[in-house]
C-alpha positions as CSV (number, residue, x, y, z in Angstrom):
1,X,0.2,0.1,0.0
2,X,1.0,4.0,-1.3
3,X,-0.7,6.2,-0.1
4,X,-0.2,9.6,-2.3
5,X,-1.1,13.5,-1.4
6,X,-2.4,14.4,-4.8
7,X,-4.5,17.0,-7.1
8,X,-5.3,20.7,-5.7
9,X,-3.2,20.3,-3.0
10,X,0.0,19.6,-4.6
11,X,-1.2,22.7,-7.1
12,X,-1.5,25.1,-4.2
13,X,1.6,24.5,-3.1
14,X,3.5,24.8,-5.9
15,X,2.1,27.9,-6.4
16,X,3.1,29.2,-2.4
17,X,-0.3,29.1,-1.5
18,X,-2.0,27.7,2.1
19,X,-3.1,24.0,1.5
20,X,-6.3,23.8,3.0
21,X,-7.9,20.5,1.8
22,X,-5.6,17.8,1.6
23,X,-6.4,14.9,-0.7
24,X,-5.2,11.8,-0.7
25,X,-5.1,8.7,-3.1
26,X,-4.0,4.9,-1.9
27,X,-2.1,2.6,-4.6
28,X,-2.0,-1.2,-3.7
29,X,-5.1,-1.5,-1.3
30,X,-8.2,-3.1,-1.1
31,X,-11.2,-2.0,0.4
32,X,-10.5,-4.6,3.5
33,X,-7.2,-3.7,3.9
34,X,-8.9,-0.4,4.4
35,X,-11.3,-1.2,6.5
36,X,-8.5,-3.5,8.6
37,X,-6.4,-0.5,9.6
38,X,-9.5,1.4,10.6
39,X,-10.4,3.9,7.7
40,X,-14.1,3.8,7.9
41,X,-15.9,4.1,4.0
42,X,-17.8,6.9,3.0
43,X,-17.8,6.6,-0.9
44,X,-21.0,5.7,-2.4
45,X,-19.8,5.7,-6.0
46,X,-16.6,4.6,-5.4
47,X,-14.2,3.3,-2.2
48,X,-13.7,6.6,-0.4
49,X,-12.8,6.5,3.3
50,X,-11.8,9.0,6.3
51,X,-9.0,8.8,8.4
52,X,-9.4,7.0,11.8
53,X,-7.7,10.6,13.1
54,X,-7.9,13.2,11.0
55,X,-11.0,12.5,8.9
56,X,-9.6,13.7,5.9
57,X,-10.3,11.5,2.7
58,X,-8.3,8.7,1.3
59,X,-9.3,7.4,-2.5
60,X,-8.3,3.9,-3.3
61,X,-6.9,5.0,-7.0
62,X,-9.1,3.9,-9.7
63,X,-9.7,4.6,-13.6
64,X,-12.8,5.9,-15.4
65,X,-14.4,4.4,-18.6
66,X,-17.1,6.3,-20.0
67,X,-20.6,4.8,-21.0
68,X,-23.5,7.5,-21.5
69,X,-23.4,11.6,-21.9
70,X,-23.4,13.9,-18.7
71,X,-21.1,14.0,-16.2
72,X,-22.6,11.1,-14.4
73,X,-22.2,8.5,-17.2
74,X,-18.9,6.8,-16.1
75,X,-18.0,3.4,-15.0
76,X,-15.5,3.0,-11.9
77,X,-13.2,0.5,-11.9
78,X,-10.7,0.1,-8.7
79,X,-8.7,-2.3,-7.8
80,X,-4.9,-3.3,-6.2
81,X,-3.2,-3.2,-9.6
82,X,-4.3,0.5,-10.6
83,X,-1.5,2.4,-10.7
84,X,-0.6,6.0,-9.6
85,X,0.0,7.2,-13.6
86,X,-3.6,5.9,-14.6
87,X,-5.3,7.5,-11.6
88,X,-3.7,11.0,-12.7
89,X,-4.3,10.2,-16.0
90,X,-8.5,10.8,-15.4
91,X,-8.1,13.8,-13.5
92,X,-9.0,17.1,-15.3
93,X,-5.9,19.5,-16.2
94,X,-2.4,19.0,-15.8
95,X,-1.6,21.3,-12.7
96,X,-3.9,18.7,-11.0
97,X,-2.3,15.7,-11.6
98,X,0.8,15.4,-9.8
99,X,1.4,13.7,-6.7
100,X,3.7,13.1,-3.9
101,X,4.4,10.4,-1.5
102,X,2.6,11.0,2.1
103,X,6.5,10.3,4.0
104,X,7.3,13.4,1.8
105,X,5.2,15.0,3.1
106,X,5.3,18.1,6.0
107,X,2.3,18.9,8.8
108,X,2.2,22.4,7.0
109,X,1.0,20.4,3.4
110,X,4.9,21.8,1.7
111,X,7.2,19.2,0.7
112,X,10.7,18.8,-1.5
113,X,10.2,19.1,-5.1
114,X,12.5,16.1,-5.9
115,X,9.9,13.2,-4.6
116,X,7.1,14.7,-6.5
117,X,5.3,12.4,-9.5
118,X,4.5,14.2,-12.3
119,X,4.0,12.2,-15.4
120,X,1.8,14.7,-17.1
121,X,4.3,18.0,-16.6
122,X,1.9,19.8,-14.5
123,X,5.1,21.6,-12.5
124,X,5.8,22.9,-16.2
125,X,2.5,24.3,-16.7
126,X,2.4,25.8,-13.6
127,X,5.0,27.8,-14.2
128,X,4.0,28.8,-17.6
129,X,0.6,29.5,-15.7
130,X,-0.9,27.1,-18.3
131,X,-4.3,25.2,-17.8
132,X,-4.0,21.9,-20.0
133,X,-5.7,18.6,-20.2
134,X,-4.5,15.7,-19.2
135,X,-5.1,13.3,-22.0
136,X,-8.3,13.7,-24.6
137,X,-10.6,12.0,-21.9
138,X,-10.7,15.5,-20.9
139,X,-13.9,15.5,-23.3
140,X,-15.6,12.7,-21.6
141,X,-17.0,15.1,-18.2
142,X,-18.3,18.5,-19.3
143,X,-18.0,19.6,-15.8
144,X,-14.8,20.2,-16.5
145,X,-15.7,23.0,-18.9
146,X,-17.2,25.0,-16.1
147,X,-14.1,23.9,-13.7
148,X,-11.8,25.4,-16.3
149,X,-13.6,28.6,-16.3
150,X,-13.8,28.6,-12.4
151,X,-10.1,28.3,-12.1
152,X,-9.2,31.0,-14.2
153,X,-11.7,33.2,-12.2
154,X,-9.2,32.1,-9.2
155,X,-6.1,32.4,-10.7
156,X,-6.3,35.2,-13.1
157,X,-2.8,35.4,-14.6
158,X,-3.3,31.3,-16.3
159,X,-4.4,31.3,-19.5
160,X,-6.6,27.9,-21.3
161,X,-4.1,26.2,-23.3
162,X,-5.4,26.5,-27.3
163,X,-5.8,22.7,-27.3
164,X,-8.1,22.4,-24.6
165,X,-9.6,25.3,-25.5
166,X,-10.2,23.8,-29.0
167,X,-11.5,20.8,-27.0
168,X,-14.0,22.3,-24.7
169,X,-15.4,23.7,-28.2
170,X,-15.7,20.7,-29.6
171,X,-17.7,20.0,-26.3
172,X,-20.3,22.3,-26.6
173,X,-20.7,21.6,-30.4
174,X,-21.4,17.8,-29.4
175,X,-23.8,19.1,-26.9
176,X,-22.1,17.6,-23.9
177,X,-23.2,20.6,-21.6
178,X,-26.8,20.0,-22.4
179,X,-26.4,17.2,-20.1
180,X,-25.5,18.8,-17.2
181,X,-27.5,18.9,-14.4
182,X,-28.9,22.0,-12.7
183,X,-27.4,21.5,-9.4
184,X,-23.6,20.8,-10.6
185,X,-23.8,24.3,-12.7
186,X,-25.2,26.2,-9.5
187,X,-22.5,24.6,-7.6
188,X,-19.7,25.4,-10.0
189,X,-21.6,28.9,-10.8
190,X,-21.5,29.5,-7.3
191,X,-17.8,29.1,-6.9
192,X,-17.0,31.0,-9.5
193,X,-19.0,34.1,-8.6
194,X,-16.9,34.0,-5.0
195,X,-13.2,33.8,-6.7
196,X,-11.0,36.8,-7.0
197,X,-12.0,38.2,-11.2
198,X,-15.4,36.4,-11.7
199,X,-15.2,38.0,-15.1
200,X,-12.6,35.4,-15.8
201,X,-15.4,32.2,-15.7
202,X,-17.3,33.9,-18.4
203,X,-14.6,34.8,-20.4
204,X,-14.0,31.3,-21.0
205,X,-17.3,29.9,-21.1
206,X,-18.2,32.5,-23.8
207,X,-14.6,31.5,-25.1
208,X,-15.4,28.1,-25.7
209,X,-19.1,28.7,-26.8
210,X,-20.6,27.7,-23.1
211,X,-22.4,30.0,-21.8
212,X,-24.6,30.2,-24.9
213,X,-25.6,27.0,-24.0
214,X,-26.1,27.1,-20.2
215,X,-27.0,30.9,-20.0
216,X,-28.1,32.5,-23.0
217,X,-29.4,35.4,-21.0
218,X,-26.2,37.0,-19.9
219,X,-24.4,36.0,-23.4
220,X,-26.9,37.7,-24.8
221,X,-26.0,40.8,-23.3
222,X,-22.4,41.2,-25.0
223,X,-22.8,43.9,-27.9
224,X,-26.0,45.7,-26.6
225,X,-25.0,49.2,-26.5
226,X,-26.1,51.8,-23.5
227,X,-26.2,55.6,-23.1
228,X,-22.5,56.2,-23.0
229,X,-23.1,59.4,-20.7
230,X,-24.6,57.0,-17.7
231,X,-22.0,54.1,-19.5
232,X,-19.1,55.2,-20.3
233,X,-17.9,51.5,-21.5
234,X,-21.2,51.2,-23.6
235,X,-21.4,47.6,-23.8
236,X,-23.5,45.7,-21.8
237,X,-21.6,42.6,-21.2
238,X,-19.0,44.7,-20.2
239,X,-20.6,46.7,-17.8
240,X,-21.8,43.7,-16.2
241,X,-18.1,41.9,-15.9
242,X,-16.8,45.1,-14.4
243,X,-19.9,45.1,-12.0
244,X,-19.0,41.4,-10.8
245,X,-15.1,42.3,-10.9
246,X,-16.0,45.3,-8.3
247,X,-18.3,42.7,-5.9
248,X,-15.2,40.8,-5.8
249,X,-13.4,43.4,-5.0
250,X,-15.8,44.5,-2.2
251,X,-15.8,40.9,-1.1
252,X,-19.6,41.1,-1.6
253,X,-21.4,37.8,-0.3
254,X,-22.9,35.2,-2.9
255,X,-26.4,37.1,-3.0
256,X,-25.2,40.2,-3.9
257,X,-22.9,38.7,-6.1
258,X,-25.5,36.7,-7.9
259,X,-27.2,39.7,-7.8
260,X,-25.1,41.7,-9.8
261,X,-25.2,39.1,-12.3
262,X,-28.9,39.2,-13.2
263,X,-29.5,42.9,-12.5
264,X,-29.5,44.0,-16.3
265,X,-30.3,40.7,-18.2
266,X,-33.5,42.6,-19.6
267,X,-31.4,44.6,-21.6
268,X,-30.5,42.0,-23.7
269,X,-34.2,42.0,-24.9
270,X,-34.8,45.5,-25.7
271,X,-36.0,45.9,-29.0
272,X,-33.0,47.2,-31.2
273,X,-34.7,50.4,-32.3
274,X,-35.2,52.1,-28.9
275,X,-31.1,51.4,-28.5
276,X,-29.0,52.4,-26.7
277,X,-31.9,53.2,-24.1
278,X,-33.7,50.1,-22.2
279,X,-36.5,51.7,-21.1
280,X,-38.7,48.8,-18.8
281,X,-35.6,46.9,-19.0
282,X,-36.0,45.9,-14.7
283,X,-39.2,44.3,-15.3
284,X,-38.0,42.3,-18.3
285,X,-34.3,41.4,-15.9
286,X,-36.9,40.7,-13.3
287,X,-39.0,38.0,-15.5
288,X,-35.6,36.3,-17.0
289,X,-34.1,35.9,-13.5
290,X,-37.1,34.0,-12.7
291,X,-37.1,31.5,-15.4
292,X,-33.1,31.5,-14.8
293,X,-33.4,30.5,-11.1
294,X,-35.8,28.1,-11.6
295,X,-33.7,26.6,-14.1
296,X,-30.5,26.4,-12.5
297,X,-32.6,25.7,-9.0
298,X,-30.9,28.6,-7.6
299,X,-31.4,29.1,-3.7
300,X,-33.7,31.5,-1.7
301,X,-31.7,33.8,-0.4
302,X,-30.1,34.6,-3.5
303,X,-33.2,34.6,-5.7
304,X,-34.9,37.2,-3.4
305,X,-32.2,39.7,-3.1
306,X,-31.7,39.5,-6.7
307,X,-35.7,40.1,-7.9
308,X,-35.4,43.3,-5.7
309,X,-32.0,44.6,-7.4
310,X,-33.4,44.0,-10.5
311,X,-36.6,45.5,-10.0
312,X,-35.4,48.6,-7.9
313,X,-31.4,49.3,-8.9
314,X,-32.5,51.9,-10.9
315,X,-35.3,54.0,-9.1
316,X,-32.5,53.0,-6.1
317,X,-29.5,55.1,-8.2
318,X,-32.0,58.1,-8.5
319,X,-33.0,57.9,-4.7
320,X,-31.4,61.3,-4.6
321,X,-34.5,63.0,-6.3
322,X,-37.2,61.5,-4.5
323,X,-39.0,63.4,-1.6
324,X,-39.6,61.5,1.9
325,X,-43.2,59.4,1.0
326,X,-41.5,58.1,-2.1
327,X,-38.9,57.4,0.0
328,X,-40.8,55.5,2.4
329,X,-42.6,53.5,-0.4
330,X,-38.7,52.6,-2.2
331,X,-38.0,51.0,1.5
332,X,-41.7,49.1,1.3
333,X,-41.3,47.9,-1.8
334,X,-37.8,46.4,-1.2
335,X,-39.0,45.1,2.2
336,X,-36.5,47.4,3.6
337,X,-38.6,47.2,7.1
338,X,-38.9,43.9,7.7
339,X,-35.6,43.4,6.4
340,X,-32.6,45.7,7.3
341,X,-29.9,43.4,6.7
342,X,-30.9,42.4,3.1
343,X,-31.2,45.7,2.6
344,X,-27.4,46.5,2.8
345,X,-27.4,43.7,0.3
346,X,-29.3,45.6,-2.3
347,X,-27.5,48.7,-1.4
348,X,-24.3,47.1,-2.0
349,X,-25.3,45.6,-4.8
350,X,-26.3,48.8,-6.5
351,X,-23.1,50.2,-5.1
352,X,-21.3,47.4,-7.9
353,X,-23.7,48.3,-10.3
354,X,-22.7,52.3,-10.0
355,X,-18.9,51.6,-9.7
356,X,-18.6,49.1,-12.2
357,X,-18.3,51.3,-14.6
358,X,-15.3,53.0,-17.0
359,X,-13.5,55.7,-14.8
360,X,-15.9,54.9,-11.9
361,X,-14.3,52.2,-10.0
362,X,-13.6,54.3,-6.9
363,X,-16.5,57.0,-7.4
364,X,-18.6,57.4,-3.8
365,X,-21.9,56.3,-4.2
366,X,-24.1,58.2,-1.6
367,X,-27.6,57.1,-2.1
368,X,-26.5,54.1,0.0
369,X,-25.2,56.1,2.8
370,X,-28.6,58.4,2.7
371,X,-30.9,55.1,2.2
372,X,-29.0,53.9,5.1
373,X,-29.9,57.0,7.3
374,X,-33.9,57.3,6.0
375,X,-33.9,53.3,6.7
376,X,-32.8,54.4,10.6
377,X,-35.3,56.8,10.8
378,X,-38.1,54.7,9.4
379,X,-37.1,51.8,11.9
380,X,-37.6,54.5,14.8
381,X,-41.2,55.3,13.9
382,X,-43.6,53.5,17.2
383,X,-45.5,51.7,14.8
384,X,-47.3,50.2,17.3
385,X,-48.1,53.0,19.3
386,X,-49.9,54.3,15.9
387,X,-51.4,51.2,15.7
388,X,-53.0,51.1,19.2
389,X,-53.8,54.2,19.2
390,X,-55.8,54.1,15.8
391,X,-57.4,50.8,16.7
392,X,-59.0,53.2,20.2
393,X,-60.5,55.3,17.6
394,X,-62.0,52.7,15.9
395,X,-59.6,52.4,12.8
396,X,-58.2,49.2,11.1
397,X,-56.2,47.5,8.6
398,X,-55.9,50.1,5.6
399,X,-56.4,53.1,7.8
400,X,-53.5,52.1,10.3
401,X,-51.2,51.2,7.5
402,X,-51.7,54.5,5.6
403,X,-50.9,56.1,9.1
404,X,-47.8,54.7,9.9
405,X,-46.7,55.4,6.3
406,X,-47.9,59.0,7.1
407,X,-46.0,59.0,10.1
408,X,-42.9,57.5,8.3
409,X,-43.0,60.0,5.8
410,X,-43.3,62.8,8.4
411,X,-40.2,61.4,9.8
412,X,-38.2,61.6,6.9
413,X,-38.8,64.5,6.0
414,X,-38.2,66.1,9.3
415,X,-34.6,64.1,8.6
416,X,-34.3,65.4,5.3
417,X,-34.7,68.9,6.7
418,X,-32.3,68.5,9.5
419,X,-29.3,66.8,6.9
């Protein structure tokens, strides 16, 4: 039995990055031998075991054979005869196909370079900052397209090897990506959105043609013009990428980053004769978002925030021109009074939209501070007292709501006058 550290752990160590997750492969062992040594079996589709002390995962060396379309269409073969080189050959990229014997690793994940097993020249590709597929079997798993795109958003100075990009295009043309299940698309998309430069993920997906198949609502934004006085970058797709990278720069949570992704989808359906204006794009964006979220089974918190941002970002941008009553109505539409923490995320997404424009990356966004101040005033209105007093006078329902709204508007008006 021989144990090797493999995959992303070795890659990250070679890049000088912290090693967070250790991946181990075991060569020359049977499941029975693993359990006899105290390892706990947890793998459903292939033999994976938890170390009795560290609880890290150890997988038996295996090979894979394509049997059907999609990422699940594989037959797994594992036996003590499967070599380390055979196991490494099934991996996606050369930079993830490097191994080192466990006894040569240190507790912090570092190791001496002379002990590497690198049959597919992954270390050379790391030095040259290239994503390159290991074998033509790369094309058998469409998830790998998403993974390469996601890694491009993390390792922003890497490029995709021309032959790998060509292979990815062939996979798209052959319809492989059409068989991806929603959960895997969302898993990779959400992880990519949280990387250092999300725009790189979309660049790669566009370049290989996968974006048009997976997210046509997003893909159609490129080439759609916007008014230059508001958007010096003009192109809607370019703007979207700038917004996503701004969200990453501000370390925004996933909910905000997804809201940024969907805020302008409606601009892709604007009547060409109306361009570069996009009247009514907010409602169209919300409708397109609904379909996208249902298709990808997007989590509820992401859906809800994205819907609010899509519908209201224009009103929030122009909120400096609104009076007290209109400001209160805006807060009510955003459900900010019941969900003030979520409203803070709405404002962050709007700030990313405003600053994700050519020459405006460091521009202030006073609307956020102003609306947050207005919300604080509204939250300070004693609505319970108003409701109790109104009920004592025989009022109910709609009338009480009107009285509360009026009190909030009055408080906001006084606040605006004072500031």
